[in-house]
C-alpha positions as CSV (number, residue, x, y, z in Angstrom):
1,M,58.5,110.0,130.0
2,F,57.0,110.4,126.6
3,I,59.0,108.4,125.0
4,S,58.5,104.4,125.1
5,E,61.4,102.2,125.2
6,A,62.3,100.5,121.7
7,F,62.9,96.8,121.7
8,A,64.7,95.2,118.8
9,Q,62.8,92.2,117.1
10,T,64.6,89.3,115.8
11,A,64.8,88.6,112.1
12,P,63.0,85.7,110.7
13,A,65.1,82.9,109.7
14,A,66.9,83.2,106.0
15,A,65.6,80.8,103.5
16,A,67.8,77.9,102.3
17,G,70.7,79.6,100.3
18,G,70.7,80.8,96.8
19,E,67.1,79.6,96.1
20,S,65.3,82.8,96.8
21,S,67.9,85.0,95.2
22,L,67.4,82.9,91.8
23,L,63.8,83.3,92.0
24,T,64.0,87.1,92.5
25,M,66.5,87.3,89.5
26,L,64.4,85.1,87.1
27,P,62.0,87.8,85.9
28,L,64.5,90.2,85.3
29,V,66.5,87.8,83.2
30,L,63.3,86.9,81.2
31,M,62.6,90.2,80.5
32,F,66.0,91.0,78.9
33,V,65.4,87.7,76.9
34,V,62.2,89.0,75.6
35,L,63.6,92.4,74.9
36,Y,66.2,91.1,73.0
37,F,64.3,89.0,70.7
38,V,61.8,91.6,70.1
39,M,63.7,94.9,69.9
40,I,67.2,94.4,69.8
41,R,67.9,91.6,67.1
42,P,65.3,92.9,64.5
43,Q,66.9,96.5,64.6
44,M,70.5,94.9,64.2
45,K,69.1,92.8,61.3
46,R,67.7,96.0,59.7
47,Q,71.1,97.8,60.2
48,K,72.8,95.0,58.3
49,E,70.4,95.0,55.4
50,H,70.9,98.6,55.2
51,K,74.7,98.6,55.1
52,T,74.6,95.9,52.6
53,M,72.2,97.9,50.4
54,I,74.5,100.8,50.5
55,D,77.4,98.9,49.8
56,A,76.1,97.3,46.6
57,L,74.8,100.9,45.3
58,A,76.1,101.2,41.5
59,K,75.9,104.0,38.8
60,G,72.4,104.0,37.2
61,D,70.6,102.9,40.1
62,E,67.4,104.5,41.1
63,I,67.1,105.4,44.6
64,V,64.9,107.1,47.3
65,T,66.6,109.4,50.1
66,S,65.5,109.9,53.6
67,G,64.0,113.3,52.5
68,G,61.8,111.6,49.9
69,V,63.9,112.7,46.8
70,L,63.9,110.4,44.0
71,G,66.8,110.3,41.7
72,K,69.5,108.2,39.7
73,V,72.9,107.5,40.8
74,S,75.3,109.3,38.5
75,K,78.7,109.3,40.4
76,L,79.6,107.3,43.6
77,G,82.0,108.5,46.3
78,E,83.4,107.0,49.5
79,S,80.8,108.5,51.6
80,Y,78.7,110.8,49.2
81,L,76.9,110.1,45.9
82,D,75.6,112.5,43.2
83,I,72.1,111.6,42.1
84,E,70.5,113.1,39.1
85,V,66.9,114.3,40.0
86,A,66.1,116.0,36.6
87,K,67.8,116.2,33.3
88,G,71.0,118.4,34.1
89,V,70.1,118.7,37.7
90,E,72.4,116.9,40.3
91,M,72.2,116.7,43.8
92,Q,75.1,115.3,46.1
93,V,74.0,113.3,49.1
94,Q,75.5,111.1,51.6
95,R,75.3,107.3,51.1
96,S,73.6,106.7,54.6
97,A,70.6,108.9,53.4
98,V,69.5,106.2,51.0
99,V,66.5,104.7,52.0
100,Q,65.4,102.4,49.1
101,V,66.7,101.1,46.0
102,L,63.7,101.4,43.3
103,P,63.7,98.9,40.5
104,K,64.8,100.1,37.1
105,G,62.5,102.2,35.1
106,T,60.7,103.5,38.2
107,I,61.7,107.2,37.7
108,K,60.6,108.3,34.3
């Protein structure tokens, strides 16, 4: 009495095959390509450069750590290195904490 009868409606005819699905996926694919070239690729390049810099460290190099400490490399180890921050004062830091290798003669 209060509820009217519900009649099913026919669905509109589907488009011709995969054309519409390709068009709906295109923006997603384009966004991923842009994301790769804008964010992922430069980050991978920076990581590679940082790894080569850390592998090329040698005794006597002047470095800056991630904490902002400047020092001269005095001993090299597998994953740690000792840096001299002042005469007679040495610190042990992880290799990955090295942010930058300074030109020779920067620290006096």
